[in-house]
mmCIF file of the N, C-alpha and C atoms, coordinates in Angstrom:
data_MODEL
# 
_entry.id   MODEL 
# 
loop_
_atom_site.group_PDB 
_atom_site.id 
_atom_site.type_symbol 
_atom_site.label_atom_id 
_atom_site.label_alt_id 
_atom_site.label_comp_id 
_atom_site.label_asym_id 
_atom_site.label_entity_id 
_atom_site.label_seq_id 
_atom_site.pdbx_PDB_ins_code 
_atom_site.Cartn_x 
_atom_site.Cartn_y 
_atom_site.Cartn_z 
_atom_site.occupancy 
_atom_site.B_iso_or_equiv 
_atom_site.pdbx_formal_charge 
_atom_site.auth_seq_id 
_atom_site.auth_comp_id 
_atom_site.auth_asym_id 
_atom_site.auth_atom_id 
_atom_site.pdbx_PDB_model_num 
ATOM 1   N N  . MET A 1 1  ? -19.313 32.334  -26.073 1.00 0.00 ? 1  MET A N  1 
ATOM 2   C CA . MET A 1 1  ? -19.043 31.575  -25.002 1.00 0.00 ? 1  MET A CA 1 
ATOM 3   C C  . MET A 1 1  ? -17.658 30.833  -25.179 1.00 0.00 ? 1  MET A C  1 
ATOM 4   N N  . SER A 1 2  ? -16.930 30.651  -24.169 1.00 0.00 ? 2  SER A N  1 
ATOM 5   C CA . SER A 1 2  ? -15.562 30.048  -24.356 1.00 0.00 ? 2  SER A CA 1 
ATOM 6   C C  . SER A 1 2  ? -15.688 28.508  -23.855 1.00 0.00 ? 2  SER A C  1 
ATOM 7   N N  . THR A 1 3  ? -14.741 27.871  -24.356 1.00 0.00 ? 3  THR A N  1 
ATOM 8   C CA . THR A 1 3  ? -14.670 26.307  -24.181 1.00 0.00 ? 3  THR A CA 1 
ATOM 9   C C  . THR A 1 3  ? -13.955 26.217  -22.787 1.00 0.00 ? 3  THR A C  1 
ATOM 10  N N  . GLU A 1 4  ? -14.213 24.829  -22.276 1.00 0.00 ? 4  GLU A N  1 
ATOM 11  C CA . GLU A 1 4  ? -13.408 24.455  -21.037 1.00 0.00 ? 4  GLU A CA 1 
ATOM 12  C C  . GLU A 1 4  ? -11.901 24.643  -21.077 1.00 0.00 ? 4  GLU A C  1 
ATOM 13  N N  . SER A 1 5  ? -11.295 24.414  -22.326 1.00 0.00 ? 5  SER A N  1 
ATOM 14  C CA . SER A 1 5  ? -9.788  24.551  -22.411 1.00 0.00 ? 5  SER A CA 1 
ATOM 15  C C  . SER A 1 5  ? -9.405  25.906  -22.582 1.00 0.00 ? 5  SER A C  1 
ATOM 16  N N  . GLU A 1 6  ? -10.270 26.835  -22.943 1.00 0.00 ? 6  GLU A N  1 
ATOM 17  C CA . GLU A 1 6  ? -9.862  28.251  -22.991 1.00 0.00 ? 6  GLU A CA 1 
ATOM 18  C C  . GLU A 1 6  ? -10.118 28.847  -21.503 1.00 0.00 ? 6  GLU A C  1 
ATOM 19  N N  . LYS A 1 7  ? -11.266 28.355  -20.781 1.00 0.00 ? 7  LYS A N  1 
ATOM 20  C CA . LYS A 1 7  ? -11.334 28.743  -19.382 1.00 0.00 ? 7  LYS A CA 1 
ATOM 21  C C  . LYS A 1 7  ? -10.091 28.373  -18.566 1.00 0.00 ? 7  LYS A C  1 
ATOM 22  N N  . ALA A 1 8  ? -9.720  26.925  -18.922 1.00 0.00 ? 8  ALA A N  1 
ATOM 23  C CA . ALA A 1 8  ? -8.526  26.650  -18.105 1.00 0.00 ? 8  ALA A CA 1 
ATOM 24  C C  . ALA A 1 8  ? -7.207  27.347  -18.445 1.00 0.00 ? 8  ALA A C  1 
ATOM 25  N N  . ALA A 1 9  ? -7.142  27.737  -19.614 1.00 0.00 ? 9  ALA A N  1 
ATOM 26  C CA . ALA A 1 9  ? -5.765  28.565  -20.084 1.00 0.00 ? 9  ALA A CA 1 
ATOM 27  C C  . ALA A 1 9  ? -6.001  29.853  -19.517 1.00 0.00 ? 9  ALA A C  1 
ATOM 28  N N  . GLU A 1 10 ? -7.103  30.359  -19.403 1.00 0.00 ? 10 GLU A N  1 
ATOM 29  C CA . GLU A 1 10 ? -7.210  31.775  -18.821 1.00 0.00 ? 10 GLU A CA 1 
ATOM 30  C C  . GLU A 1 10 ? -6.869  31.741  -17.314 1.00 0.00 ? 10 GLU A C  1 
ATOM 31  N N  . VAL A 1 11 ? -7.334  30.709  -16.550 1.00 0.00 ? 11 VAL A N  1 
ATOM 32  C CA . VAL A 1 11 ? -7.102  30.621  -15.242 1.00 0.00 ? 11 VAL A CA 1 
ATOM 33  C C  . VAL A 1 11 ? -5.589  30.442  -14.988 1.00 0.00 ? 11 VAL A C  1 
ATOM 34  N N  . LEU A 1 12 ? -4.839  29.573  -15.869 1.00 0.00 ? 12 LEU A N  1 
ATOM 35  C CA . LEU A 1 12 ? -3.589  29.385  -15.649 1.00 0.00 ? 12 LEU A CA 1 
ATOM 36  C C  . LEU A 1 12 ? -2.661  30.692  -15.916 1.00 0.00 ? 12 LEU A C  1 
ATOM 37  N N  . ARG A 1 13 ? -3.165  31.316  -17.016 1.00 0.00 ? 13 ARG A N  1 
ATOM 38  C CA . ARG A 1 13 ? -2.425  32.686  -17.202 1.00 0.00 ? 13 ARG A CA 1 
ATOM 39  C C  . ARG A 1 13 ? -2.409  33.552  -16.105 1.00 0.00 ? 13 ARG A C  1 
ATOM 40  N N  . ALA A 1 14 ? -3.661  33.580  -15.486 1.00 0.00 ? 14 ALA A N  1 
ATOM 41  C CA . ALA A 1 14 ? -3.843  34.492  -14.165 1.00 0.00 ? 14 ALA A CA 1 
ATOM 42  C C  . ALA A 1 14 ? -2.998  33.962  -13.183 1.00 0.00 ? 14 ALA A C  1 
ATOM 43  N N  . VAL A 1 15 ? -2.765  32.707  -12.966 1.00 0.00 ? 15 VAL A N  1 
ATOM 44  C CA . VAL A 1 15 ? -1.898  32.159  -11.889 1.00 0.00 ? 15 VAL A CA 1 
ATOM 45  C C  . VAL A 1 15 ? -0.471  32.573  -12.092 1.00 0.00 ? 15 VAL A C  1 
ATOM 46  N N  . TRP A 1 16 ? -0.078  32.495  -13.335 1.00 0.00 ? 16 TRP A N  1 
ATOM 47  C CA . TRP A 1 16 ? 1.412   32.628  -13.750 1.00 0.00 ? 16 TRP A CA 1 
ATOM 48  C C  . TRP A 1 16 ? 1.681   34.129  -13.637 1.00 0.00 ? 16 TRP A C  1 
ATOM 49  N N  . GLN A 1 17 ? 0.493   34.952  -13.798 1.00 0.00 ? 17 GLN A N  1 
ATOM 50  C CA . GLN A 1 17 ? 0.824   36.436  -13.639 1.00 0.00 ? 17 GLN A CA 1 
ATOM 51  C C  . GLN A 1 17 ? 0.615   37.024  -12.200 1.00 0.00 ? 17 GLN A C  1 
ATOM 52  N N  . GLY A 1 18 ? 0.355   36.045  -11.486 1.00 0.00 ? 18 GLY A N  1 
ATOM 53  C CA . GLY A 1 18 ? 0.148   36.427  -9.981  1.00 0.00 ? 18 GLY A CA 1 
ATOM 54  C C  . GLY A 1 18 ? -1.016  37.219  -9.719  1.00 0.00 ? 18 GLY A C  1 
ATOM 55  N N  . THR A 1 19 ? -2.194  36.946  -10.569 1.00 0.00 ? 19 THR A N  1 
ATOM 56  C CA . THR A 1 19 ? -3.332  37.957  -10.282 1.00 0.00 ? 19 THR A CA 1 
ATOM 57  C C  . THR A 1 19 ? -4.047  37.373  -8.994  1.00 0.00 ? 19 THR A C  1 
ATOM 58  N N  . PRO A 1 20 ? -4.403  38.430  -8.160  1.00 0.00 ? 20 PRO A N  1 
ATOM 59  C CA . PRO A 1 20 ? -5.037  37.991  -6.891  1.00 0.00 ? 20 PRO A CA 1 
ATOM 60  C C  . PRO A 1 20 ? -6.499  37.363  -7.056  1.00 0.00 ? 20 PRO A C  1 
ATOM 61  N N  . GLY A 1 21 ? -6.783  36.439  -6.546  1.00 0.00 ? 21 GLY A N  1 
ATOM 62  C CA . GLY A 1 21 ? -8.046  35.739  -6.627  1.00 0.00 ? 21 GLY A CA 1 
ATOM 63  C C  . GLY A 1 21 ? -7.962  34.536  -7.527  1.00 0.00 ? 21 GLY A C  1 
ATOM 64  N N  . ALA A 1 22 ? -6.978  34.287  -8.268  1.00 0.00 ? 22 ALA A N  1 
ATOM 65  C CA . ALA A 1 22 ? -6.890  33.367  -9.265  1.00 0.00 ? 22 ALA A CA 1 
ATOM 66  C C  . ALA A 1 22 ? -7.102  31.912  -8.764  1.00 0.00 ? 22 ALA A C  1 
ATOM 67  N N  . MET A 1 23 ? -6.434  31.724  -7.469  1.00 0.00 ? 23 MET A N  1 
ATOM 68  C CA . MET A 1 23 ? -6.413  30.503  -6.757  1.00 0.00 ? 23 MET A CA 1 
ATOM 69  C C  . MET A 1 23 ? -7.998  30.116  -6.469  1.00 0.00 ? 23 MET A C  1 
ATOM 70  N N  . THR A 1 24 ? -8.426  31.174  -5.983  1.00 0.00 ? 24 THR A N  1 
ATOM 71  C CA . THR A 1 24 ? -10.071 31.019  -5.741  1.00 0.00 ? 24 THR A CA 1 
ATOM 72  C C  . THR A 1 24 ? -10.861 30.437  -6.806  1.00 0.00 ? 24 THR A C  1 
ATOM 73  N N  . GLU A 1 25 ? -10.502 31.182  -7.939  1.00 0.00 ? 25 GLU A N  1 
ATOM 74  C CA . GLU A 1 25 ? -11.279 30.816  -9.261  1.00 0.00 ? 25 GLU A CA 1 
ATOM 75  C C  . GLU A 1 25 ? -10.945 29.404  -9.629  1.00 0.00 ? 25 GLU A C  1 
ATOM 76  N N  . MET A 1 26 ? -9.547  29.035  -9.472  1.00 0.00 ? 26 MET A N  1 
ATOM 77  C CA . MET A 1 26 ? -9.210  27.640  -9.876  1.00 0.00 ? 26 MET A CA 1 
ATOM 78  C C  . MET A 1 26 ? -9.953  26.612  -8.898  1.00 0.00 ? 26 MET A C  1 
ATOM 79  N N  . ASP A 1 27 ? -9.951  27.033  -7.753  1.00 0.00 ? 27 ASP A N  1 
ATOM 80  C CA . ASP A 1 27 ? -10.697 25.987  -6.840  1.00 0.00 ? 27 ASP A CA 1 
ATOM 81  C C  . ASP A 1 27 ? -11.951 25.840  -7.083  1.00 0.00 ? 27 ASP A C  1 
ATOM 82  N N  . GLU A 1 28 ? -12.726 27.038  -7.652  1.00 0.00 ? 28 GLU A N  1 
ATOM 83  C CA . GLU A 1 28 ? -14.119 26.667  -7.929  1.00 0.00 ? 28 GLU A CA 1 
ATOM 84  C C  . GLU A 1 28 ? -14.249 25.968  -9.157  1.00 0.00 ? 28 GLU A C  1 
ATOM 85  N N  . GLU A 1 29 ? -13.439 26.063  -10.086 1.00 0.00 ? 29 GLU A N  1 
ATOM 86  C CA . GLU A 1 29 ? -13.451 25.450  -11.233 1.00 0.00 ? 29 GLU A CA 1 
ATOM 87  C C  . GLU A 1 29 ? -13.180 23.898  -11.155 1.00 0.00 ? 29 GLU A C  1 
ATOM 88  N N  . CYS A 1 30 ? -12.344 23.395  -10.196 1.00 0.00 ? 30 CYS A N  1 
ATOM 89  C CA . CYS A 1 30 ? -11.910 22.194  -10.004 1.00 0.00 ? 30 CYS A CA 1 
ATOM 90  C C  . CYS A 1 30 ? -12.668 21.566  -9.011  1.00 0.00 ? 30 CYS A C  1 
ATOM 91  N N  . THR A 1 31 ? -13.627 21.978  -8.517  1.00 0.00 ? 31 THR A N  1 
ATOM 92  C CA . THR A 1 31 ? -14.376 21.117  -7.440  1.00 0.00 ? 31 THR A CA 1 
ATOM 93  C C  . THR A 1 31 ? -15.763 20.598  -8.197  1.00 0.00 ? 31 THR A C  1 
ATOM 94  N N  . PRO A 1 32 ? -16.202 19.602  -7.531  1.00 0.00 ? 32 PRO A N  1 
ATOM 95  C CA . PRO A 1 32 ? -15.886 19.027  -6.397  1.00 0.00 ? 32 PRO A CA 1 
ATOM 96  C C  . PRO A 1 32 ? -14.843 18.125  -6.406  1.00 0.00 ? 32 PRO A C  1 
ATOM 97  N N  . ASN A 1 33 ? -14.095 17.976  -5.362  1.00 0.00 ? 33 ASN A N  1 
ATOM 98  C CA . ASN A 1 33 ? -13.010 17.121  -5.460  1.00 0.00 ? 33 ASN A CA 1 
ATOM 99  C C  . ASN A 1 33 ? -13.255 15.781  -4.619  1.00 0.00 ? 33 ASN A C  1 
ATOM 100 N N  . LYS A 1 34 ? -12.957 14.672  -5.174  1.00 0.00 ? 34 LYS A N  1 
ATOM 101 C CA . LYS A 1 34 ? -13.367 13.409  -4.581  1.00 0.00 ? 34 LYS A CA 1 
ATOM 102 C C  . LYS A 1 34 ? -12.289 12.790  -3.901  1.00 0.00 ? 34 LYS A C  1 
ATOM 103 N N  . VAL A 1 35 ? -12.396 12.233  -2.618  1.00 0.00 ? 35 VAL A N  1 
ATOM 104 C CA . VAL A 1 35 ? -11.237 11.660  -1.997  1.00 0.00 ? 35 VAL A CA 1 
ATOM 105 C C  . VAL A 1 35 ? -11.347 10.159  -2.378  1.00 0.00 ? 35 VAL A C  1 
ATOM 106 N N  . CYS A 1 36 ? -10.191 9.647   -2.766  1.00 0.00 ? 36 CYS A N  1 
ATOM 107 C CA . CYS A 1 36 ? -10.026 8.174   -3.005  1.00 0.00 ? 36 CYS A CA 1 
ATOM 108 C C  . CYS A 1 36 ? -10.109 7.341   -2.008  1.00 0.00 ? 36 CYS A C  1 
ATOM 109 N N  . ARG A 1 37 ? -11.156 6.614   -1.807  1.00 0.00 ? 37 ARG A N  1 
ATOM 110 C CA . ARG A 1 37 ? -11.497 5.695   -0.748  1.00 0.00 ? 37 ARG A CA 1 
ATOM 111 C C  . ARG A 1 37 ? -11.005 4.229   -1.058  1.00 0.00 ? 37 ARG A C  1 
ATOM 112 N N  . ASN A 1 38 ? -10.347 4.022   -2.246  1.00 0.00 ? 38 ASN A N  1 
ATOM 113 C CA . ASN A 1 38 ? -9.907  2.793   -2.610  1.00 0.00 ? 38 ASN A CA 1 
ATOM 114 C C  . ASN A 1 38 ? -8.814  2.366   -1.675  1.00 0.00 ? 38 ASN A C  1 
ATOM 115 N N  . MET A 1 39 ? -8.052  3.232   -1.217  1.00 0.00 ? 39 MET A N  1 
ATOM 116 C CA . MET A 1 39 ? -6.719  2.921   -0.444  1.00 0.00 ? 39 MET A CA 1 
ATOM 117 C C  . MET A 1 39 ? -7.004  2.773   0.992   1.00 0.00 ? 39 MET A C  1 
ATOM 118 N N  . LYS A 1 40 ? -8.171  2.681   1.494   1.00 0.00 ? 40 LYS A N  1 
ATOM 119 C CA . LYS A 1 40 ? -8.487  2.829   2.871   1.00 0.00 ? 40 LYS A CA 1 
ATOM 120 C C  . LYS A 1 40 ? -8.104  1.276   3.535   1.00 0.00 ? 40 LYS A C  1 
ATOM 121 N N  . ASP A 1 41 ? -8.140  0.266   2.781   1.00 0.00 ? 41 ASP A N  1 
ATOM 122 C CA . ASP A 1 41 ? -7.808  -1.098  3.240   1.00 0.00 ? 41 ASP A CA 1 
ATOM 123 C C  . ASP A 1 41 ? -6.353  -1.470  2.888   1.00 0.00 ? 41 ASP A C  1 
ATOM 124 N N  . VAL A 1 42 ? -5.597  -0.712  2.341   1.00 0.00 ? 42 VAL A N  1 
ATOM 125 C CA . VAL A 1 42 ? -4.332  -0.953  1.820   1.00 0.00 ? 42 VAL A CA 1 
ATOM 126 C C  . VAL A 1 42 ? -3.341  -0.815  3.036   1.00 0.00 ? 42 VAL A C  1 
ATOM 127 N N  . SER A 1 43 ? -2.668  -2.033  3.379   1.00 0.00 ? 43 SER A N  1 
ATOM 128 C CA . SER A 1 43 ? -1.666  -1.934  4.526   1.00 0.00 ? 43 SER A CA 1 
ATOM 129 C C  . SER A 1 43 ? -0.321  -2.734  4.018   1.00 0.00 ? 43 SER A C  1 
ATOM 130 N N  . TYR A 1 44 ? 0.539   -2.543  4.857   1.00 0.00 ? 44 TYR A N  1 
ATOM 131 C CA . TYR A 1 44 ? 1.735   -3.161  4.771   1.00 0.00 ? 44 TYR A CA 1 
ATOM 132 C C  . TYR A 1 44 ? 1.931   -4.629  5.470   1.00 0.00 ? 44 TYR A C  1 
ATOM 133 N N  . ASP A 1 45 ? 0.670   -5.012  6.036   1.00 0.00 ? 45 ASP A N  1 
ATOM 134 C CA . ASP A 1 45 ? 0.498   -6.314  6.679   1.00 0.00 ? 45 ASP A CA 1 
ATOM 135 C C  . ASP A 1 45 ? 1.019   -7.478  5.823   1.00 0.00 ? 45 ASP A C  1 
ATOM 136 N N  . GLY A 1 46 ? 2.045   -8.340  6.500   1.00 0.00 ? 46 GLY A N  1 
ATOM 137 C CA . GLY A 1 46 ? 2.497   -9.295  5.737   1.00 0.00 ? 46 GLY A CA 1 
ATOM 138 C C  . GLY A 1 46 ? 3.854   -8.918  4.955   1.00 0.00 ? 46 GLY A C  1 
ATOM 139 N N  . PHE A 1 47 ? 4.141   -7.640  4.843   1.00 0.00 ? 47 PHE A N  1 
ATOM 140 C CA . PHE A 1 47 ? 5.367   -7.211  4.056   1.00 0.00 ? 47 PHE A CA 1 
ATOM 141 C C  . PHE A 1 47 ? 6.580   -7.754  4.921   1.00 0.00 ? 47 PHE A C  1 
ATOM 142 N N  . ALA A 1 48 ? 6.438   -7.527  6.000   1.00 0.00 ? 48 ALA A N  1 
ATOM 143 C CA . ALA A 1 48 ? 7.725   -7.819  7.016   1.00 0.00 ? 48 ALA A CA 1 
ATOM 144 C C  . ALA A 1 48 ? 7.450   -9.521  7.508   1.00 0.00 ? 48 ALA A C  1 
ATOM 145 N N  . GLU A 1 49 ? 8.532   -10.245 7.625   1.00 0.00 ? 49 GLU A N  1 
ATOM 146 C CA . GLU A 1 49 ? 8.456   -11.398 8.223   1.00 0.00 ? 49 GLU A CA 1 
ATOM 147 C C  . GLU A 1 49 ? 7.999   -11.517 9.572   1.00 0.00 ? 49 GLU A C  1 
ATOM 148 N N  . GLU A 1 50 ? 7.544   -12.504 10.384  1.00 0.00 ? 50 GLU A N  1 
ATOM 149 C CA . GLU A 1 50 ? 7.234   -12.713 11.699  1.00 0.00 ? 50 GLU A CA 1 
ATOM 150 C C  . GLU A 1 50 ? 8.427   -12.147 12.467  1.00 0.00 ? 50 GLU A C  1 
ATOM 151 N N  . GLY A 1 51 ? 8.297   -11.141 13.510  1.00 0.00 ? 51 GLY A N  1 
ATOM 152 C CA . GLY A 1 51 ? 9.364   -10.833 14.345  1.00 0.00 ? 51 GLY A CA 1 
ATOM 153 C C  . GLY A 1 51 ? 10.228  -9.783  13.770  1.00 0.00 ? 51 GLY A C  1 
ATOM 154 N N  . VAL A 1 52 ? 10.051  -9.375  12.364  1.00 0.00 ? 52 VAL A N  1 
ATOM 155 C CA . VAL A 1 52 ? 11.063  -8.209  11.854  1.00 0.00 ? 52 VAL A CA 1 
ATOM 156 C C  . VAL A 1 52 ? 10.192  -7.140  11.733  1.00 0.00 ? 52 VAL A C  1 
ATOM 157 N N  . ASP A 1 53 ? 10.860  -5.915  12.271  1.00 0.00 ? 53 ASP A N  1 
ATOM 158 C CA . ASP A 1 53 ? 10.011  -4.604  12.037  1.00 0.00 ? 53 ASP A CA 1 
ATOM 159 C C  . ASP A 1 53 ? 10.104  -4.052  10.696  1.00 0.00 ? 53 ASP A C  1 
ATOM 160 N N  . MET A 1 54 ? 9.255   -3.193  10.344  1.00 0.00 ? 54 MET A N  1 
ATOM 161 C CA . MET A 1 54 ? 9.071   -2.760  9.204   1.00 0.00 ? 54 MET A CA 1 
ATOM 162 C C  . MET A 1 54 ? 10.279  -2.005  8.483   1.00 0.00 ? 54 MET A C  1 
ATOM 163 N N  . ALA A 1 55 ? 11.096  -1.223  9.262   1.00 0.00 ? 55 ALA A N  1 
ATOM 164 C CA . ALA A 1 55 ? 12.242  -0.551  8.819   1.00 0.00 ? 55 ALA A CA 1 
ATOM 165 C C  . ALA A 1 55 ? 13.328  -1.650  8.252   1.00 0.00 ? 55 ALA A C  1 
ATOM 166 N N  . THR A 1 56 ? 13.517  -2.807  9.025   1.00 0.00 ? 56 THR A N  1 
ATOM 167 C CA . THR A 1 56 ? 14.408  -3.798  8.576   1.00 0.00 ? 56 THR A CA 1 
ATOM 168 C C  . THR A 1 56 ? 14.014  -4.474  7.437   1.00 0.00 ? 56 THR A C  1 
ATOM 169 N N  . ALA A 1 57 ? 12.606  -4.655  7.231   1.00 0.00 ? 57 ALA A N  1 
ATOM 170 C CA . ALA A 1 57 ? 11.865  -5.284  6.168   1.00 0.00 ? 57 ALA A CA 1 
ATOM 171 C C  . ALA A 1 57 ? 12.407  -4.526  4.823   1.00 0.00 ? 57 ALA A C  1 
ATOM 172 N N  . TRP A 1 58 ? 12.142  -3.225  4.945   1.00 0.00 ? 58 TRP A N  1 
ATOM 173 C CA . TRP A 1 58 ? 12.459  -2.437  3.838   1.00 0.00 ? 58 TRP A CA 1 
ATOM 174 C C  . TRP A 1 58 ? 13.855  -2.457  3.375   1.00 0.00 ? 58 TRP A C  1 
ATOM 175 N N  . LYS A 1 59 ? 14.750  -2.366  4.532   1.00 0.00 ? 59 LYS A N  1 
ATOM 176 C CA . LYS A 1 59 ? 16.203  -2.274  4.203   1.00 0.00 ? 59 LYS A CA 1 
ATOM 177 C C  . LYS A 1 59 ? 16.587  -3.532  3.464   1.00 0.00 ? 59 LYS A C  1 
ATOM 178 N N  . ASN A 1 60 ? 16.116  -4.822  4.024   1.00 0.00 ? 60 ASN A N  1 
ATOM 179 C CA . ASN A 1 60 ? 16.391  -5.917  3.377   1.00 0.00 ? 60 ASN A CA 1 
ATOM 180 C C  . ASN A 1 60 ? 15.788  -6.074  1.898   1.00 0.00 ? 60 ASN A C  1 
ATOM 181 N N  . LYS A 1 61 ? 14.648  -5.360  1.698   1.00 0.00 ? 61 LYS A N  1 
ATOM 182 C CA . LYS A 1 61 ? 14.208  -5.374  0.165   1.00 0.00 ? 61 LYS A CA 1 
ATOM 183 C C  . LYS A 1 61 ? 15.102  -4.625  -0.650  1.00 0.00 ? 61 LYS A C  1 
ATOM 184 N N  . LEU A 1 62 ? 15.481  -3.417  -0.113  1.00 0.00 ? 62 LEU A N  1 
ATOM 185 C CA . LEU A 1 62 ? 16.389  -2.513  -0.972  1.00 0.00 ? 62 LEU A CA 1 
ATOM 186 C C  . LEU A 1 62 ? 17.637  -3.265  -1.273  1.00 0.00 ? 62 LEU A C  1 
ATOM 187 N N  . ALA A 1 63 ? 18.210  -3.987  -0.153  1.00 0.00 ? 63 ALA A N  1 
ATOM 188 C CA . ALA A 1 63 ? 19.645  -4.622  -0.340  1.00 0.00 ? 63 ALA A CA 1 
ATOM 189 C C  . ALA A 1 63 ? 19.368  -5.613  -1.463  1.00 0.00 ? 63 ALA A C  1 
ATOM 190 N N  . ARG A 1 64 ? 18.273  -6.531  -1.475  1.00 0.00 ? 64 ARG A N  1 
ATOM 191 C CA . ARG A 1 64 ? 18.057  -7.507  -2.346  1.00 0.00 ? 64 ARG A CA 1 
ATOM 192 C C  . ARG A 1 64 ? 17.884  -7.015  -3.894  1.00 0.00 ? 64 ARG A C  1 
ATOM 193 N N  . GLU A 1 65 ? 17.501  -5.840  -3.916  1.00 0.00 ? 65 GLU A N  1 
ATOM 194 C CA . GLU A 1 65 ? 17.424  -5.161  -5.294  1.00 0.00 ? 65 GLU A CA 1 
ATOM 195 C C  . GLU A 1 65 ? 18.432  -4.308  -5.601  1.00 0.00 ? 65 GLU A C  1 
ATOM 196 N N  . GLY A 1 66 ? 19.518  -4.110  -4.790  1.00 0.00 ? 66 GLY A N  1 
ATOM 197 C CA . GLY A 1 66 ? 20.741  -3.562  -5.044  1.00 0.00 ? 66 GLY A CA 1 
ATOM 198 C C  . GLY A 1 66 ? 20.577  -1.958  -4.844  1.00 0.00 ? 66 GLY A C  1 
ATOM 199 N N  . LYS A 1 67 ? 19.757  -1.696  -4.237  1.00 0.00 ? 67 LYS A N  1 
ATOM 200 C CA . LYS A 1 67 ? 19.463  -0.138  -4.050  1.00 0.00 ? 67 LYS A CA 1 
ATOM 201 C C  . LYS A 1 67 ? 19.686  0.414   -2.675  1.00 0.00 ? 67 LYS A C  1 
ATOM 202 N N  . LEU A 1 68 ? 20.253  -0.403  -1.817  1.00 0.00 ? 68 LEU A N  1 
ATOM 203 C CA . LEU A 1 68 ? 20.716  0.100   -0.567  1.00 0.00 ? 68 LEU A CA 1 
ATOM 204 C C  . LEU A 1 68 ? 22.137  0.709   -0.543  1.00 0.00 ? 68 LEU A C  1 
ATOM 205 N N  . GLY A 1 69 ? 22.252  1.898   -0.007  1.00 0.00 ? 69 GLY A N  1 
ATOM 206 C CA . GLY A 1 69 ? 23.622  2.602   0.001   1.00 0.00 ? 69 GLY A CA 1 
ATOM 207 C C  . GLY A 1 69 ? 23.911  3.505   -1.264  1.00 0.00 ? 69 GLY A C  1 
ATOM 208 N N  . SER A 1 70 ? 23.109  3.595   -2.044  1.00 0.00 ? 70 SER A N  1 
ATOM 209 C CA . SER A 1 70 ? 23.358  4.454   -3.189  1.00 0.00 ? 70 SER A CA 1 
ATOM 210 C C  . SER A 1 70 ? 23.623  5.937   -2.944  1.00 0.00 ? 70 SER A C  1 
ATOM 211 N N  . ALA A 1 71 ? 24.394  6.436   -3.649  1.00 0.00 ? 71 ALA A N  1 
ATOM 212 C CA . ALA A 1 71 ? 25.001  7.882   -3.177  1.00 0.00 ? 71 ALA A CA 1 
ATOM 213 C C  . ALA A 1 71 ? 24.072  8.976   -3.374  1.00 0.00 ? 71 ALA A C  1 
ATOM 214 N N  . SER A 1 72 ? 23.122  8.737   -4.329  1.00 0.00 ? 72 SER A N  1 
ATOM 215 C CA . SER A 1 72 ? 22.038  9.741   -4.622  1.00 0.00 ? 72 SER A CA 1 
ATOM 216 C C  . SER A 1 72 ? 20.867  9.228   -5.146  1.00 0.00 ? 72 SER A C  1 
ATOM 217 N N  . LEU A 1 73 ? 19.865  10.101  -5.018  1.00 0.00 ? 73 LEU A N  1 
ATOM 218 C CA . LEU A 1 73 ? 18.431  9.555   -5.646  1.00 0.00 ? 73 LEU A CA 1 
ATOM 219 C C  . LEU A 1 73 ? 18.680  9.309   -7.098  1.00 0.00 ? 73 LEU A C  1 
ATOM 220 N N  . GLY A 1 74 ? 19.432  10.217  -7.827  1.00 0.00 ? 74 GLY A N  1 
ATOM 221 C CA . GLY A 1 74 ? 19.584  10.006  -9.278  1.00 0.00 ? 74 GLY A CA 1 
ATOM 222 C C  . GLY A 1 74 ? 20.208  8.560   -9.571  1.00 0.00 ? 74 GLY A C  1 
ATOM 223 N N  . GLU A 1 75 ? 21.280  8.118   -8.755  1.00 0.00 ? 75 GLU A N  1 
ATOM 224 C CA . GLU A 1 75 ? 21.780  6.921   -9.047  1.00 0.00 ? 75 GLU A CA 1 
ATOM 225 C C  . GLU A 1 75 ? 20.853  5.762   -8.543  1.00 0.00 ? 75 GLU A C  1 
ATOM 226 N N  . LEU A 1 76 ? 19.934  6.044   -7.498  1.00 0.00 ? 76 LEU A N  1 
ATOM 227 C CA . LEU A 1 76 ? 19.121  4.968   -7.430  1.00 0.00 ? 76 LEU A CA 1 
ATOM 228 C C  . LEU A 1 76 ? 17.895  4.944   -8.248  1.00 0.00 ? 76 LEU A C  1 
ATOM 229 N N  . VAL A 1 77 ? 17.578  5.906   -8.895  1.00 0.00 ? 77 VAL A N  1 
ATOM 230 C CA . VAL A 1 77 ? 16.527  5.841   -10.244 1.00 0.00 ? 77 VAL A CA 1 
ATOM 231 C C  . VAL A 1 77 ? 17.101  5.493   -11.445 1.00 0.00 ? 77 VAL A C  1 
ATOM 232 N N  . LEU A 1 78 ? 18.275  5.973   -11.789 1.00 0.00 ? 78 LEU A N  1 
ATOM 233 C CA . LEU A 1 78 ? 18.917  5.762   -13.096 1.00 0.00 ? 78 LEU A CA 1 
ATOM 234 C C  . LEU A 1 78 ? 19.966  4.768   -13.052 1.00 0.00 ? 78 LEU A C  1 
ATOM 235 N N  . GLY A 1 79 ? 20.521  4.363   -11.939 1.00 0.00 ? 79 GLY A N  1 
ATOM 236 C CA . GLY A 1 79 ? 21.688  3.341   -11.979 1.00 0.00 ? 79 GLY A CA 1 
ATOM 237 C C  . GLY A 1 79 ? 22.898  4.169   -11.773 1.00 0.00 ? 79 GLY A C  1 
ATOM 238 N N  . GLN A 1 80 ? 23.979  3.414   -11.542 1.00 0.00 ? 80 GLN A N  1 
ATOM 239 C CA . GLN A 1 80 ? 25.229  3.917   -11.472 1.00 0.00 ? 80 GLN A CA 1 
ATOM 240 C C  . GLN A 1 80 ? 25.805  4.422   -12.715 1.00 0.00 ? 80 GLN A C  1 
ATOM 241 N N  . VAL A 1 81 ? 26.318  5.747   -12.752 1.00 0.00 ? 81 VAL A N  1 
ATOM 242 C CA . VAL A 1 81 ? 26.949  6.376   -14.030 1.00 0.00 ? 81 VAL A CA 1 
ATOM 243 C C  . VAL A 1 81 ? 28.484  6.226   -13.912 1.00 0.00 ? 81 VAL A C  1 
ATOM 244 N N  . ASP A 1 82 ? 28.974  5.808   -14.940 1.00 0.00 ? 82 ASP A N  1 
ATOM 245 C CA . ASP A 1 82 ? 30.384  5.458   -15.143 1.00 0.00 ? 82 ASP A CA 1 
ATOM 246 C C  . ASP A 1 82 ? 31.115  6.554   -15.520 1.00 0.00 ? 82 ASP A C  1 
# 
């Protein structure tokens, strides 16, 4: 009898090799999937000031953080490279 990690490795090898039916097997191994319901009440209410739309509020936040107008995603994440 194989362990769970051996089963997982076997499925991954099958996916990497392009074995037909491997995705179905992987779906069967990974179910049941649960949907996270903790985020149902999360909203952006209160993020924007009264009378300011959400896009403007985000632009203002990015400007305050010095992230507005960066040339690339890499510069945004890693900072300016000299």
